N, C-alpha and C positions, 0 to 999 in steps of 0.2 A: 849504385842505383840511380843517383842524381844524374851522372853522366849518361847512363843508358836512356833515361827518360828524355833528356835534351837531345840526344842523338836521334832517337826515334821521332821526335817532333820535327827535326830538320829533314829527316828522310821522308816523312809523310807528305810534306808540302814544300815546294820550292817556289817562293812566290812574292808577288807584289799586289798592291791594290790596283784597280783599274786605272790605266793612264787616260786622262781626259784632255780635252783641248779647249782653248779659249773660244768663246762664242763671238761670232761676228755681230755687229749691231742689229742686223736683220734677224738674228736668232734670239735676241735678248727677250727673256720672259717678262711678263707683267710685273711692274714694280721695280725692275732693274733699269738703270740708266747709265750707259757708258760715259755720258757727258759730264756727270757730276765730278767735280775736281776733288782729288784726294791730296791734301796739302803735304802730308808727311809720308805716306806709304805708297799705295798702288791703286790702280783701277782693278778691274777684274783680271785675275791671273789663273791660268790653268793649274790644276792640282798636280803636284809632283808625285812620282813614285816614292813610296816609303813603306817601311814595315810598321806594324802596330795598328791599333784599331781606334785611336783617339783623334777626332777631328780637331781638337784644340791644338794639336801639334802641327797641323798643316801650314799655318802661316809662320813657322819657326824662323824662316829666313828673312822676315820683314824687320827693318830697323825699329827698335823700341818695343818689340813684342817679346813676351816671355810667357811661361806658364807656371802656375803654382801647383805643386804636387797634390794629388788627391787619389782617387781610384784609378784603375788601369785604363778606363775609357772616359774619365770624368775630370781631367785636369781643368783648372780655372784659368781663363785668359788674363794676362796682365799687359796693359798698354800704357807706356810712359809713366809707370808707377801706380796706375789706377787698375783695380782688379774687380772681378765678379760683376755685380749689378751696376757698377759705374760704367760698364761698357755695354752699349746696345748691341745685342746679338739677334739677328734675324735669319730664319731658316726658310728659304724660298719666300721671303717677305712675311713670314709668320713669326709672331713674338710668343715665346714660351717662358714661363716663370719656373724657377727651381722650387718644387713643392717639397722642401726638406729643410730643417733647421741647420743642416750641415752642407746644404747645396750639393748633395751627392748626385742628384739628377740635374746638373747644370745644363743650360740650353744647348750647348754644342754637343753634349753627349747623345742627344736624340737623333743626330744625323751622322751616321758612320761615314768614313772616308769613301767607301764604295758608292755612296749616293751623291757625293759632291762633285760637281762639274767645275765650278769656279769659286774662288775666294776673293772677297774684296775687303780690305782693311783701310779705314779712314781714321786717322788719329788727330786729336786736337781740334782743328778748325773743321767741324763737321757741318755740312749743309743741313738746314732745318728739315728739308725733305727726306733726309736719311734717318730720321727718327729723333724722338725726344726722350725725356726721363733718363738721361745719362749725361755724364760730365767728361768722359774720357775720349769717346770716339765710337765707331761702329764697326762691326764685323758681320758681313753678309756671306752666308754659305748658300750656294744655289746649285740646284740640280742641272745636269746637262739639258740643253734646250730640246724640245720634242723634235723627232726626225720624221720626215715624210718621204713618200715615194715620188719619183720624178714624173710618173704618169698614172693614169687611172688603174683601179684594181689594187689588191693587196700584194703589190709587187716588191715591197721592201720587207725582207725577213733577215734579221741579224741578231747576234748575241755574243756571248763570251763568258769566260770564267777566269778567276784569278785565285791564287792561293799563296800564302806566305807562312814563314815560320821564323821564330827567334829562339836561340838557344838559352838566353839568359833567364827566361821564365817558362820555357817549353811552350811558348805561345804558338797556336795554330790558327790560321785565319783562312776562310774560304768565302768567295762570293760568286754569284751568277747573275747574269742579266740577259734579257731578251726583249726584242722590239719587233712588232709587226705593224705595218703602216701602209695606207694608201696615200694618194696625193692630198687628201683632206682630213684623214683620220689617222691617229697614232695611238698604239697601246704599248706600254713598256713596263717591265717588271724587274725589280732587283731584290735580291735577298743576300744576306751575309750572316756568318756566324764566326765568333772568335772565342777561344777559351785559353786560359793561361794559368799556370801555377804561380806561386810566390817567386819573385825574382831574387837573384843573389847579388851581393855587393862585390866590390873589388877584392875583398878578402875571402870570397867564396862562401860567406855566411848568408843564409836565407833571411830576407826581410819579411818577417812574419805578417800574415794577414794581408797579402797584396795580390792574391789570386782573383780571377774574375771570369765571367762568361757573359756574352751579349749576343742577342739574336734580333735581326732587323728585317722587315719586309716593307716594300713600297710598290704601289701600282699607280701608274700615271696614264690618264686618258686625256687626249688632246684632240681638238678639232679646229681647223682653220678655214677661213673664207676670204673674201676680198678685203684685205687690209685689217683683218681681225683674227683673234685666236682666243680660244677658251681652253683652260688647262685645269684638270682636277687630279690632285694627288692625294691618295689615302694610304695609310700604313699603320704598322704596329711595331713596337719595341718590347722585348721581354728580356730582362736581366734577372736570372734566378739568384745570382749572388755576385757581390763585388766587395773586396776587402779594402779598407781604408786604414793603413798603418799609422796615420797621423791623426786619427779620430778615436773617440771612446767607443764608437759603435761601427758596425758594418752594414752594408745593404744586403737584406735577405730577400728582396724581391722588388722589381720595378716594372710595371706594365703600363704602357702608354699607347693610346689609340688616337689618331689624328685624321682630319680631313682639311684640305686646303684648295680652295677654288679661286682661280685667277682669270681675269679677262682683260685684254687690251685691244684697242682699236685706233686706227689712224683716220683722221678727218682732214678736211682741207685746212682747218685752223690749227691742227696739231695732233696730240695723242691723248687718249684716255686710258687710265689704268684703274682696275678695281680688284680688290682682294677680300675674300671672306674665309675665315679659318676657325677651327675648333680643335681642342685637344683635351683629353681626359687622362689623368695620371693616378695610378694606385701605387703607392710607395710604402715599403716596409723596411724597418731597421731592426737589428738584433745581433745575434751571433750565430755563425754557421760552421765554424771550423775549430778543430782541436788546437790550432795554433793560437786561438784566443777564445776560450770557452766563456759562456755566460748565459743568463736568461733575463731578457728584458724586451718584450715586444713593443714596438712603436709604429703606429700606422698613420699615414697621411693620404689625404685625397685632395687632388687639385684639379681645377678646370680653367683652361684659358679659352677665350673666344674673342673675336674682334673683326674689324674690317678696316680697309684703307681705300679711299677714293682719291685719285689725283689726276689733274688735267695739266698737260704741258701745252701752253698756248704760244704759237709762233707769232712774234710781234713784228717781224720783218721778213721781207721776201727772201733775203739771203740766208736766213737761219741764224743770224748773228745775235738775236735777242729772243730769249725764252722766258715766259712767266709761268711759274708752277704754283698751282693752287691745290690745296689738299685738306682732307678731313680724315681723322683716324679715331677709332674707338678700340680700347683694349680692356677687357673685363677678366678679373682673376678671382676665383673662389677657392678657399682653403679651409680644410678641417684637419687638425693635428691632434691626435689623442693616443694615450698609452694604456692599453688594457692591463688590468690588474694581474699580478702573478700569484696563482694559488699558493697559499702557505707562507707568503712573504709578509713580514711585519712592516717593511718599508714601502713596498710596491703593492699596496692594497689597503682596504678591500674594494675601493672605488676605482673607476677608470680615471686616470689623470687627463684632464682636458686642457691641452696646451694652447691651442687656438681654436675657438668655436665660431663657426660661420664667419671666418675672416673674409672681408671683401676689399678689393682694390680696383677701382674703376678710373680709367683715364680717357678723357675726351679732348681732342686736339684739333686746332685749325692752324694752317700755316700758309705763308705766301713767300715766294722766292723768285728773285729776278736775276737771271744770268745774261750779261750783255757784253758784246765785243765792241769796245770803243773804237779801235782801229786795228791795223795789221799786227800791232804789238801788244796792245793793252786789252785785257778782259777783266770783268769784275763779276762778283756774285754777292748779293745781299739777301738776307732773309729774316723773317720774324715768325715765331711760333708761340701760340698761346695754348697752354695745356692745363686743364682742370683735373686734379687728382683727388679722389675721395676714398678714404679708408675707414673701416669700421670692423668691430669684432664683438661677439656676444660674451656672456658671462662664462666663467671657468670654474673648475674645481680641482682640489688636490687629491692625492691618493686616499687620504684619510685625515682625521683630526688628532691622531695620537701624538705622543712625544716626538717620534722620529720624523713626523711630517708637520711639526708645529710651525716651522718657518714658512713652508709652502701654504699651509692653511691660513695663516695670517696674511700672506701676500695675496691669496685668492680673494679674501674678504675685502682687502683694500682695493684691488683691481675692480671687483664687482660693484663697489660703492661709488664709482665715478663714471663719467661719460667716456666713451671710447671713440666716437666719430671725429674725424679730422678732414678738413678740406684745404687743399693747397692750390693756389693759382700761380702757375709757373710760366715765366716769360723767357724764351730763348732768342738770342740774336746772333747772326753770323754776318761778317763782312770780310771779304778777301779780294785780293787783286793779283793778277798774274801779268808779268812783263816778260815778253820774249824779245830779248835784245837782238838776237840773230838766230840762225839755224842751230847754233851750238851752245847757246846760253839762255836760261830762263830763270826767273825769280818769282817767288810767291810770298806773300805776307798777309796776315790777317788777324782778326780778333773774333772771339766767340764768347758769348755768355750762355752757359749751359746749366741746366737745373735737374736735380734728381730728388724725388720724394723718398722718404724711408720705406723700406719693404715691410711686410707684415711682421716678420720676426724681429726686426729692429724696433718696431713700435709696440707689439702686443705680447711678446713672451714676458711672463710675469713671475715665474717661480724664483724663490730666494734660497731654497735649499741647495747645497753644493751639487748634489747629483743632478737636480733639475737644470741648474745653470750650465753644467758641462755638456748638456744635450743640445745647446744652441752654440754652434761654433763651426763656421765655414772657413776659419783661418788656420786650422791645423796647428794651433799653438799650445794645446794642452790646458787652456784656461777655461773659465766658465763665464757666460754672459746672460744678462737680463735686459729686457726691452725698456723703452722709455716712450710713453704715449705722447709726450710733449716735444719730441724731436722736430726740428725745423728742416725744411728741404736744404740740400747742399746746392750752393751756387758757385760755379767755377768760372772765373774770368781768365781767359787764356789768350796769350799772344804767341804767335809762332811765325816762322819764316823758313823758306827753303831756297837754297841756291843750288841750281842743277846745271853742271857743265857736261856736255855729252857730244857724241859724234853726230855728224850731219847725216850719216847713212846708218843702216841697220842690217842685222842678220836675222831673217825671219821676222819674229815679233819683238826682238830685243835690240837695243842699241848696241853698236859694236864696242863702245866704251862709254863710261859715264862716271861722274863723281858727284854725290849729292850730300848736302849737309843741312840739317834741320835743328836749330836751337828752339827751345820752347820754355814758357814760363806760365804757371797757373797759380792764381791766388783763389783759394776755395773758402768762401764764407760758410760757416756752419757745417764744415766737414764732419761727417759722422764717425767719430772716434770712440773712445771709451775712457771712463774713470774707474780707478780701483776702489772697490768697496770692501774687500776682504782678501783672505788668502786661505790656502788649503794644501794638503799633501796628496797628489794624485795616487790613487789606489792605496791610500793610507801608508805610503812609503816615506819614512822620515827624511830621507836624503833627496826626495823629489819635491819641487816647489811649483805651485800654480797660483794664479791670482783670480779673484772673482771681480768681474767688471760690469759696469752698466754703460750701455750706449749713450753717448753724450756729444753735443755739438762743440767743436773747437775750430777756429780759423786755422788754415794750413797753407803752406807754400810747397809747390812741386816744380822742379825745373831740371833741365838737362839738355843733352844734344845727341842726335842720332846721325850716324854717317853710313853711307853705303857706296860701293864702287864696283866697277868692272874694268879691268885693264888687259887688253890682248897682249900676249907675250910672243906668240909665234903662229905662223900659218904656212904649212908646207905639205908637200905630198907625203913626206916621211912621217912627220909628227902629227899631221892634221892641224886642228886649231887648238891652241893652248891659251888659257886666260886665267888671270888672278882676280877672284871675286871675294866679296865679303861685306860685313857690316860691323859696326861698333856702336855701343850705347853707354851713356852715363846718365844716371837718374839720381836725384836727391829729393828728399821730402822731409818736412819738419813741421811741427806745430808752432804757431806764432808765439805761444806762451812758453816754448821750450820743449825739447824732446824730439826724437826721430819718429817718423811714421813707420808703420809696420810693412814688411815685405817690399822694401825698396831694393831693386836689383843693383848690385855693385857694378863697377866697370866690367864690361864683357866684350869679347871680340870673337867673331866667327870669320875665319879666313880660309879660302879654299883655292886649290889648283884644279881647274877643269880642263879635260882633254877630250876632244871629239875627233874620231877618225873613222870614216865609213860607218859601219853599223855599230861601232863601239862608242860608249860614253863612259869616261872614268872621272872620278872625283876623289881628291884627298883633302880632308878638312881638319882644321885645328880650332878647337873651341876653348877659349880661355875665359875664366871667371875670377875676378880679383877677390881678395879676402874681404869678407863682409864684417865690418866693425861698427858701422853706423846702424845700430839695432834699437828696437823699441823696448825701453826698460820696463814700461808698464806691462807689456805682454811677456816679459822675460824671454824675449827673442834670442835664440842662441847665436853666438859668433860662429862663422864658418870660415875655414881656411880656403885659400886660393887653390884652383886646380886647372889642369889643362888636359883635355881629351883629344885624341886623334881618331878620326873615323875614315874608313875607306869604302868605296863603292864602285862597282863596275856594272854596266848595263849593256846587253847585246840585243840588238833588234835582229833576231835570227832570220825572220821572214817579215813580210808585210803584216802578218797577223799574229806573230809570236814574238814575245820579248821575254828574256830571262835576265835576272840580276843576282848579284851576291855582294855582300858587304860585311865589314866588321865594325861594330860600334865599340868605343872605348878600347882601342887596339891594345894598349899597354896595361889594361886591367887596373886602371887607377882607382884606388879606394878614396871616395870623397863624400862630402855631405852636400846635398842640394841646397843652394843658397836661398831658394824659395820653397823649401820642402817642409818647413815647420818642424815638429818634433816627432820622435819615434815612440809613440804611445804603446803600440802592440809589443814592442821589444821590452819596454819597462814592465808591462803587465806580466810578461812571461818570466822576466828575471826576478820580479818581486823584491828587488833591492836596487840601490844605486840612485842615480839622478837622471833627469830627462836629457836626452841627447838629440842632436839634429838628425833628421831623417837621412839615412844613407842613400846614395845614388846607385844607378845600375852599373854592374860590372861588365866585363867583356861579353859581347854577344855576336854570334854568327847569324847573320840575317840573309835569307835567300828567298827567291820568288820567281814566279812565272805568270805571265798574262797572255791569254789566248782569246782571239776574237774571230768570228766567222760571219 
């Protein structure tokens, strides 16, 4: 039956996500700037073809980047050991906050790969104009630039569709897009839908509670005139269900509606960018599948809105000096409450109010100067001042009975004190670039970056075991409680990049290169956790979990990222053959002793790429070393080393049709994801044993087609 279902899925769709192309500077949308340097990773890059529906996987080839397992469309990004809120994520310049104590609706999950045109990843030394309230770096997902007709009238009409399937979880994905435009107006629409069953591991066992469905729609209206453009994007996402095997709960509904208005204009003195955005999210958690039954409704309502205004002022006639001045506002509102369960002695008779009228407002001013000193030296310096104000109202427990005594006492203590906090955060960036010659360049810099606690870190208050386990975006099986007195994290980062490369290029890529980036971050008041107690998950004696409170501790993170491309052959028979890859090593520890959570062990992604005529072929090897430097406070599991082999071939059959097929985990290796957390849904089903690391994906046949017209 399982084989039949997977085979049917493959037969129904042969496909890939829409292949998009890099934007030229003239096409860049408001708020994007190709000139901003990225000291460790890339500038804007076109989105590669891939299977799956999670945009967090799109930058997978970038050095230092990884993902922490979550739901099928909601993996959390990890950059140089920093995860989740520590990374600034912007969607077409819009900032979105996870409105969930488990971050099931993480920012990147709101923009499916079919809507993404380019991805920009900046790690470590992040320009202040690229965003604040983060200490790791920035990830920008941007839609394709609006397209216009060459002449008057609605003479541009184009569109396309794509579809894909994976056998490992019977996933079927489909998307459509259409554009109608004149020389001054453009209207574009995209829609996508994906649905998958629970995936299987290398032993052929189902990983329970990992199925999902996601539906997305977006409409873009654009108008341009002399040196200016106005772009309005509106859309909606609806996820009726998404399983999270490393969480105690699943997503039983997520509906988000957004509007994003951007304007840019060129003047004699430079450029002006403006952005105004809004998003409303309705999020529900509970249980939806017989693979993990239960009854416990949890509702969250979130609202993001904000604006950005930035002026890029040319200080020299040759364009070698630019001053950027900007102002940003981001406002987030959150209500998190858990309706009573009729007949339950523990979950009633009242509604549990987790966060009541939570507010988090950020107001920022920044100035940044980019200057070319001479033919070889260029510099960038910037300062950003950000005021962050948070607050929340009074709360209540389910009841005052014996089963809720700990939460009732905690609610009284929380309500008896003030909740408002104000942080004034200063960010600094200074970097220099030296181009020794056409084949060698070096970058080095320093950044002071600051992040204030999120609302869950500050204002979750429940002390009962069940309440504490409902706050956990770490997937570690433990429980957490907030701390109103948390201080902002301040990361002082040093980083350098040495880049040796060819003087010529093939298309948009260097013919060969080797890049090395060491980095070191000292984080004052890193938001970690202290153990306050212990418990047995699901009441199983052999399983252990800890109860923790968020707390500030100084920490160190350091490592090195490598990436390369080496041409091996170029002939009429073989076409072009190249050896490409990346390798990363990250270490993180508390200053007082102990390893930080979810530090990626040594990992290597190496590939042979061959291109000949309409064919592109790739064979890759992904090695992850044994993970032994684990966080003892969070009872993080040790994971064994593993090596995966993946194959993929793409045929550009015609100018408008491309098809591809590939095999992931060719040898069906059974392994545990090094950043996967623990397998809670498996423990709940077994009702015995101990917590184990989350299993990874088994062998999968992935196929696809992309058609444009």
